[in-house]
KOLSEDO-403076 format. One record per residue (C-alpha): residue number from 1; x, y negated, z. Coordinates in nm, 3 decimals, padded with zeros to 5 digits, always signed. Last residue first. Layout:
// residues N
> n:c1:c2:c3
> NUM:X:Y:Z
...
***
This chain:
// residues 145
> n:c1:c2:c3
> 145:-06.478:-02.281:+18.026
> 144:-06.546:-01.936:+17.968
> 143:-06.680:-01.666:+18.175
> 142:-06.661:-01.292:+18.133
> 141:-06.967:-01.126:+18.306
> 140:-06.986:-00.833:+18.552
> 139:-07.216:-00.562:+18.694
> 138:-07.182:-00.303:+18.962
> 137:-07.464:-00.061:+18.981
> 136:-07.684:+00.002:+19.292
> 135:-07.941:+00.262:+19.424
> 134:-08.051:+00.134:+19.773
> 133:-07.997:+00.330:+20.088
> 132:-07.768:+00.027:+20.215
> 131:-07.569:+00.095:+19.917
> 130:-07.613:+00.406:+19.698
> 129:-07.430:+00.417:+19.375
> 128:-07.486:+00.426:+19.011
> 127:-07.186:+00.421:+18.780
> 126:-06.981:+00.119:+18.722
> 125:-06.954:-00.166:+18.465
> 124:-07.292:-00.268:+18.366
> 123:-07.292:-00.590:+18.175
> 122:-07.396:-00.955:+18.286
> 121:-07.523:-01.205:+18.021
> 120:-07.801:-01.368:+18.220
> 119:-08.054:-01.149:+18.051
> 118:-07.859:-00.832:+18.182
> 117:-07.887:-00.956:+18.550
> 116:-08.270:-00.956:+18.503
> 115:-08.256:-00.639:+18.320
> 114:-08.049:-00.467:+18.598
> 113:-08.265:-00.585:+18.918
> 112:-08.444:-00.252:+18.949
> 111:-08.090:-00.106:+18.971
> 110:-08.008:-00.328:+19.291
> 109:-07.711:-00.504:+19.108
> 108:-07.370:-00.513:+19.269
> 107:-07.202:-00.832:+19.149
> 106:-06.911:-00.955:+18.941
> 105:-06.772:-01.288:+18.793
> 104:-06.460:-01.294:+18.571
> 103:-06.286:-01.605:+18.447
> 102:-06.146:-01.716:+18.835
> 101:-06.030:-02.017:+18.991
> 100:-06.134:-02.290:+18.768
> 99:-06.380:-02.396:+18.972
> 98:-06.612:-02.521:+18.716
> 97:-06.699:-02.174:+18.579
> 96:-06.770:-02.043:+18.924
> 95:-07.004:-02.336:+18.993
> 94:-07.174:-02.287:+18.666
> 93:-07.205:-01.921:+18.717
> 92:-07.383:-01.998:+19.055
> 91:-07.616:-02.272:+18.890
> 90:-07.746:-02.014:+18.646
> 89:-07.782:-01.777:+18.948
> 88:-08.010:-01.982:+19.131
> 87:-08.191:-02.102:+18.828
> 86:-08.248:-01.720:+18.728
> 85:-08.358:-01.647:+19.087
> 84:-08.588:-01.965:+19.086
> 83:-08.791:-01.870:+18.773
> 82:-09.141:-01.873:+18.944
> 81:-09.189:-01.507:+18.998
> 80:-09.057:-01.499:+19.338
> 79:-09.148:-01.791:+19.575
> 78:-09.372:-01.590:+19.818
> 77:-09.143:-01.304:+19.836
> 76:-08.840:-01.496:+19.933
> 75:-08.548:-01.538:+19.676
> 74:-08.224:-01.324:+19.775
> 73:-07.888:-01.306:+19.627
> 72:-07.669:-01.156:+19.880
> 71:-07.369:-01.142:+19.664
> 70:-07.179:-01.318:+19.363
> 69:-06.829:-01.177:+19.367
> 68:-06.564:-01.407:+19.203
> 67:-06.287:-01.236:+19.062
> 66:-05.913:-01.266:+19.025
> 65:-05.832:-01.187:+19.375
> 64:-06.146:-01.207:+19.581
> 63:-06.349:-01.506:+19.552
> 62:-06.660:-01.466:+19.768
> 61:-06.993:-01.615:+19.623
> 60:-07.304:-01.597:+19.853
> 59:-07.665:-01.639:+19.764
> 58:-07.984:-01.814:+19.897
> 57:-08.358:-01.868:+19.832
> 56:-08.694:-02.039:+19.923
> 55:-08.602:-02.326:+20.145
> 54:-08.895:-02.551:+20.128
> 53:-08.860:-02.911:+20.004
> 52:-09.056:-02.871:+19.680
> 51:-08.867:-02.580:+19.607
> 50:-08.523:-02.552:+19.772
> 49:-08.238:-02.320:+19.655
> 48:-07.938:-02.249:+19.898
> 47:-07.574:-02.154:+19.873
> 46:-07.292:-02.016:+20.056
> 45:-06.928:-02.005:+19.992
> 44:-06.768:-01.694:+20.141
> 43:-06.523:-01.568:+20.387
> 42:-06.685:-01.657:+20.681
> 41:-07.001:-01.461:+20.562
> 40:-06.803:-01.128:+20.546
> 39:-06.908:-01.006:+20.874
> 38:-07.152:-00.762:+20.711
> 37:-07.468:-00.896:+20.836
> 36:-07.649:-00.699:+20.579
> 35:-07.528:-00.341:+20.687
> 34:-07.534:-00.436:+21.075
> 33:-07.902:-00.538:+21.011
> 32:-07.987:-00.210:+20.860
> 31:-08.158:-00.281:+20.516
> 30:-08.529:-00.194:+20.553
> 29:-08.607:-00.378:+20.206
> 28:-08.857:-00.660:+20.325
> 27:-08.747:-00.677:+20.700
> 26:-08.376:-00.661:+20.668
> 25:-08.313:-00.760:+20.315
> 24:-08.568:-01.028:+20.223
> 23:-08.678:-01.168:+20.583
> 22:-08.329:-01.135:+20.708
> 21:-08.170:-01.252:+20.402
> 20:-08.382:-01.561:+20.430
> 19:-08.303:-01.625:+20.808
> 18:-07.925:-01.594:+20.717
> 17:-07.912:-01.865:+20.464
> 16:-08.101:-02.087:+20.691
> 15:-07.865:-01.989:+20.988
> 14:-07.558:-02.097:+20.755
> 13:-07.500:-02.375:+20.995
> 12:-07.285:-02.669:+20.810
> 11:-06.927:-02.731:+20.888
> 10:-06.828:-02.524:+20.574
> 9:-07.070:-02.716:+20.385
> 8:-07.377:-02.589:+20.210
> 7:-07.352:-02.538:+19.854
> 6:-07.653:-02.705:+19.673
> 5:-07.981:-02.601:+19.459
> 4:-08.266:-02.843:+19.444
> 3:-08.586:-02.774:+19.263
> 2:-08.885:-03.026:+19.233
> 1:-09.193:-02.849:+19.088
***
């Protein structure tokens, strides 16, 4: 199993990321396209994870004030259950730590995914709310160098 995770360069097309997000969120979870494609992609860093040369997942990080907001974490259905989500998140947290921009990472977790993020060290920091018709809670992790 060969795993490659990388940040796409600013001049690269993010279409691969958007294809994954369309399949996972719009087709798979019935999120409205206008909610998923929120117009904030130009403000973020985009990451891709490949398994054996196949694009299998994506995520976005936006740096907002003193926090890194991890968003649009998506692993294609056929690649789920292989630890790719964990590997992607560990990579993102390392990138944030190495950036020296912020010391806190946040995300809006779908409630079914809360145990996954808790296992990575995130803690819940909000009440439940509905986003795109799906229950979420905000989570955060304090990062050390």
